[in-house]
N, C-alpha and C positions, 0 to 999 in steps of 0.2 A: 602447493606448488608458488616456485615463484617466479616472475616474467623473463622470459628468456633476454638477452641481453642482443645488441646490433649483430654481433656475431654469428652466422648461420650454426643452427642446430641440426641432427641426423634425426629423420624418420626413425627409429628405433627409440633415440632419447625420450623422443614424442610421446611417443604409443607405447611406452615405459611408465611416463608422467601419467598419461589417462589410463593405468595399469588394461590398455585394449589392444586384440587381436593386431597380428600388424603381419605382410603378406608381401610378398616380393621384395628387392632393393632397399635391408637399413638403413644400407649407408644415405643414402641419398643428403646432400645437403639440403635446408629449408631454412630461408629469412623471413616468409611473411604466409600470413591465413589468409585468402581471401573465398570473395565467388567463384564457382568455376567456370563464370562467363570474363572475368575478369583478368585472371589468369595471366602474366605475357610471359614464363619463361620455368625453367626447370627448379630453381630456387621458392618456385611459390604453392605453397596447399592451398588446393581446391579441397573447399567442404561442402562437397555432396550428399549431406543427410538425412536432407527432406526430401520426400517423392517425387519423383521427376527431375534432379536436377544431375542422377545418377548418366540417366544417360546425354546431360548436355556435354560429359566431360570427356567423350567419342568427339566433340568439332572444339574444344580447346585445345590451350600449348600446358596443360601442368601434365609433369610425369607423376606428379605425388597425391594421391588423393586419403580424404578422411572419407566414409562408408558408411552405412545403415549396415545391421548383418541382415543378409542374405540377398544387399540390391549385388549386382553380375557387373562388379566392373568392366570398363571394355580393354581392347589389347593394348591402346595406345599406354597406358598404366604403368611404369618401371614398378613401383611400388605404392602402398593403400594401408589404411590403418581401418581394421572393421569395429563400432560403435556398436555394444546392443544399445543404451539409450541416450540417442542424440540429443537430444537437449540438458541432458548433466552434460556429456563430454562435450559439447558447446562454452559451455561453463568455465571448465578446465583449459579447454584453447584458446578462449580471452584471456585468459589469467597469464597463459605460457606468453605468449604475444601482446601482449596490455603494454603499452607505452606510457609509463607513469609521467605526471604533470612536472610544467618541467618547475623547476624549486632550486633559488640557490642556497651555496649550504652557511647555515648561518645567519647573523640577522643584519640585516637590510639599512643603510646610514638612514635611510626614509623612514624608520619603521620607532614605535615607541616600545620600548618596553621595561616598566617599572625594574627601579636598583633592586629590591627584595625580592623581584620575580624567581622563580628555581628552574634553568633549564637542560634539561638534559643531554647526551652525548650525541649528535647528526643531528640538533633540533633547526629548522628553516623558517625563519621569519618573514615575511618579504614584505616590501614598499608600503607604506601608507597601515599595514596591521600595526593593533596597541592590542598591550597586554602587560593585564593592570597589577598591581602592590598583590605580595604572594600568592598569584599565582603560581602554579606546578608544572612545566609544561616534561613531558616526558621525555626518555629515546626517541630517538627519529620522528618524532612530531614534526608535520608540513602545515605554516597559518599563513593558507595564502595574502595576496596582497588584497588592505580594504576589510580583512575578517580584523574580528574584537573579540579575543577574551576578559571575561570581565574579572574584579582583583577576588581573590583566595579560589577560583573557578581553580581543578586538576583535572587534565587532559592525558592519557593511557599513553601511554608508547605507541609508535610508527601509525596514532589518526591523525587524520588526513581533516585540514579547512578550509574550506573553500571559500574563494573572494566572494567580502561581502558576506558574511556567517556573524551572527552572532552568537556569541559564547554568555551568556549572563554570570553575577556574581555567583560563587560559592558550588556554580553547577560541576557534577563530580563526572565522568565521559573513562569507560572502560577503555581500554586496549584496540587500538585498531580499527576506530569508530570512525566516519565517514560521515562529514557533515556537508551537503551541495552546499552549494549557492544562493547567500540570500535568507538563508533557515537561522528562524530565532527558537537559541533556548536558551530555556533562565528566561522568560519573561511573569508578568504580575498576571495572576487568572482575573477572569472578570468574574466580584463578586464585590457586589453591596448588598447597601440593606438601609429600609427604610424607619424612623425611630416607631413610627406605628408600624401595624401589617397594612401592607400594600397591597396595590390593582392584582399583582400575581399570587398573592397569598393569596385574598379573599377567590379566585382564578381558581385556583387547585384547590381548594376548599366545598366550595360552593356554586360554580360554576356562573356565578355574577360576577359584578368588578363595583366591591365593595368600598377597598380602602383607595386608598389618595395617595399615591408620592408624592408631598410633598416637597418632603427635601432626603435626597438621595447619598449615602455614605459610603464613603471607600471601605473597603476589608483587606488592609495588609497583606502580602505575602511575605511571610517572614521563613515557607521554608527555600527549599531547592529544589531542580531534577538531578534523579542518580541516573545512569547508563549504564549500563554492562556494557563488558566486549561484544567487539564487531554489529556492535550498531549503526546504522545508516537511516542515514534522516536527509530527505529528495529537498528541493530547491521552493522555495518561501514556506519549505511546511514551518510550525511554530507550538512550542510545549511550552507551557506556563509552566510556575514551580508551585510547588506546592503551598497552601494558606497557613499549615505549622510546619509539615511532614514535610517530607520528597514525595514529589509525582518519577514514578519509579517505567523504566522501562527496559525490561528483559534481555539477556545476552543475545544476539544475534537476528534481533527483530531487525523486520527494512519498510522503513518507512515513508509513501511518496510523497510523491510533489506535490505541496496547497493541503497537506493533513492540516488541522486543526485536532488538538490535543489539551483537556483543558486539565483546572487545578485538580492534584491529590488523585491522578487517575493511574492506578497502577496494569501494569502490561504486561506480562509474560515472557516466556522466552520464546524468539523463533517463531515471531507472529509474524503479518504479511496486512498494511497498511496501507489500501489502492488509494490514489487522488481520489481527492474531496471527502475523504474522508473525514467527518468529524464526532470528536466524543467527548461529552460536557461532564463535565468535572465529578468527579469520585467517580465514576466508574472502578470494577473490577473487570480485566482480559485475562485467562489465563494462559495455559502457553501453546503453540503453533495454531491459532486461533485464526482464520481470514476474513477481514470484511474487507469485500468488492469495492470498486467505484461509489464515488456518493451515499455509502452508507453515513450512517446520524445513527446515533446515541446517547438516548438523553440518561441524562446524570444519576445516579445513582447504583445503575445497572451491573447485574454480574453475568455475563459468558462465560460459559463452560470451556473447559482445553477441548481445541481442536475441532469446533463448533467450526460453519460455515455459513457466510452473510453472505446472500447475494448483489449485487449490484443496485442502487436506489435504493436501499428499503433502510425503514426509518424503524430502529430499533428500542421499545418504551417499554420492554419488559422483561425479568433475566429469560437464558438460554439455557437450556444445562449442554453437558458435553458433548462431542462427538456429534449437533445435530445439525441440520443444515435449515436454514432461516431467507426467508425471500416473504415479498410484500411490504408494501404499507397502510396500518402498520406491518410488521414482520412476522408471521404465522410460519409454521414449520411447512417445507414442499410441499409436503401432497395437498394440506388443508388450502396453498397460495391457487395449489394446481386448480384443485375444485374451486376455490373463487372464478378464477380466471372463465374456467369452464360455463362458471351457473352467469358473469357475464354475460359473455357469448350468447347465451341462451334467451337472452332476455329481447330480445328483439321477437323473437320467432313466436317465445311466450305469449307477448304481448298482444303480436297477430292474432294467437288464438281466444285468449280471455277476449277482446273486440269482436271478434264469430260469437264467441258462445251468449257474448253481451247484447250479438243483438240477435239469435235463435231466442234469446229468453223473454226477449221486447219477442221477438215473432209470435212466441209463443202467448204470453200474453194477452196479447193485439185481438190471438186468433182468439182462446178461452173466456175474451170480455164478450166477441164477435155471438159465441156461441154462447153465451150468458144472456145479452141482447135477445138475442131472438127464441129462447126459452123464455123470458120475461114477457118477448112481445103474443107470443102463442099461450099462454098463458088468461094472459086481459084477453082475448080473445076468445076462447070456452067460457072464460067470465061475462 
């Protein structure tokens, strides 16, 4: 679906775009979508899909609305759209009524574009943006002010690079990608080595620090980053280029703000990586994987397709496909719940153990008294 223009559209056209059921007057002209409490007139479409909002329609000024299946619309509505899956309908509605970023066509006089860069039709390059030598911008690409596109980078058509974003040299992006402000794609990986085995290697092998990091050598990242189509990278997220080959992000994958993706990582299609996720180098993540907020993933780990990892989990081992893991370290969900239940019972367990110890002491004391009494009786008879 393409965003609507400033010209109002009919309620029937909106219903058709959503593939939803239309009730009442489909000729109503709609200019914007709003919360029911913010409706000001007949051209406002009240979004009342959440439970409890339908009741607010009766008190508002809207005459058109979107409601969830099963809701009873009030009598003051002249037309309404019925949706089965409100959250999905919201995605369609926000696309229809999206207000595109302001971007002047062509190259701004204050921008720098290398003479041998290739720009497709309808490209916009904002002020103080940089497009390096031999970079390729596909048709309809928008590079916002103060964004950077490195030498030989390839940006697929209709992609949007927000202000301050940095696209490194030789990075390859698919079509319709969105890079949010101050994200950095194509940084060098955090990869270093010591001439002799250092502290980390000895700690991993023996659990003790034997080696010493006398000199730390950089391992240069001569690979790149390759993204598929429709990838979105959140603000201040960072994606490191590969050491030799490429770090790869599959089509449709969405990356939240402040996510760190290390060198040589491979991420499949339609994954969701939430805020503060950190993925160490050479990890392989399958398709449609969800990593909730603050999940940490160790290096060289494999996570199977359709797996879900709960927030604040620490992944140190492989995760099979379609598994639900949680905890620190991350374990299967049922096992994690058993662990949490066990922790909750510790206080009572300690109290029970203390009570048992007191009883044992009392029994021991009683036995000692009986033994002493028996010994005294034997002495008397003697």
